[in-house]
N, C-alpha and C positions, 0 to 999 in steps of 0.2 A: 118811856120809862125814866123814872127820876132816881138814880141810884147815886147814893153819897157814900164816898169811903170815910170810914171811921177809923179803923186802924188795923195794923199787921203785926204779927209776932216780933216784939223788939229784938229777939235773939235770932232774926232773919238773916238769911244769906243773900236777901234780896231776889231769890227765885223759889216759885213754887212753894210759897209759906201760908200758914194759917192766916187768914184776913177777914175782916168783918166790914159788912156794908148795910146800909139802910135802903130799902126800896121805898121811898116816899108815897108813891101813888098806890102801891099795895098795901104800904102799912106793915111790911114785913123784914126780917132780919134776913141778910143773905151772907151764910157762912162758908168758908173754904177752909178746910182742914185736912189732916192725913186720914187716908182709907184705912179702916180697921182690918185687924187679922180675921181670917175666918173664924177663928176660935172664939173671939170676942164678939163678933156678929152673932154668933151661934148664943152666946150668953145673954146678949141684949134680947134676942128674940124670944128666948126661953124665960127672961124676967119682965114681961110687959103684959098688960092686960089686953092689948090688941091681939086679934086672932090672925094666924097665920104668920108667914115671915115679912121680911121686909120686901115691899113690891119694887120692880125694876125701875120706877121711876123716883124712889126715895133710896138715900144714902145714910149710914151711921158713919160720922165722922169725928176724929178726935181734936181737940184744940187744947194747947197748954193752959195750965191755971194762971199763968202770967198774964193772960189777955182778959181776965175777968173784968177789968176795969173798962176796957174797950166794949164788951158785951153788955157791961150795965149802961154804959153811954148810948149804945145802939137801942137798947130797950127803953130807956127814957125817952129817946127821939122818938121811936114809934109810939108810944104811950102817950106823948105829948100830942104827937100829930092826929091820934084816935080821937082825941078829947076835943079838937077844934072842929 
């Protein structure tokens, strides 16, 4: 696995914080975020074209808007890698 760190929440306390990585081999983003409440999870599940709830092997997470530049960088990295 070729995992590349992109960024961490700039308001971090350096423990258990939203983080963004790129998995270069898989061409995927890897995101750590805060778990959502049961209420938000239910709202997400009711507002999607996907059938059924969130399966056990998936999770809905929250990340702060201040991390958008890091996510854009990670997206650009994955997109550039896919073009090659």
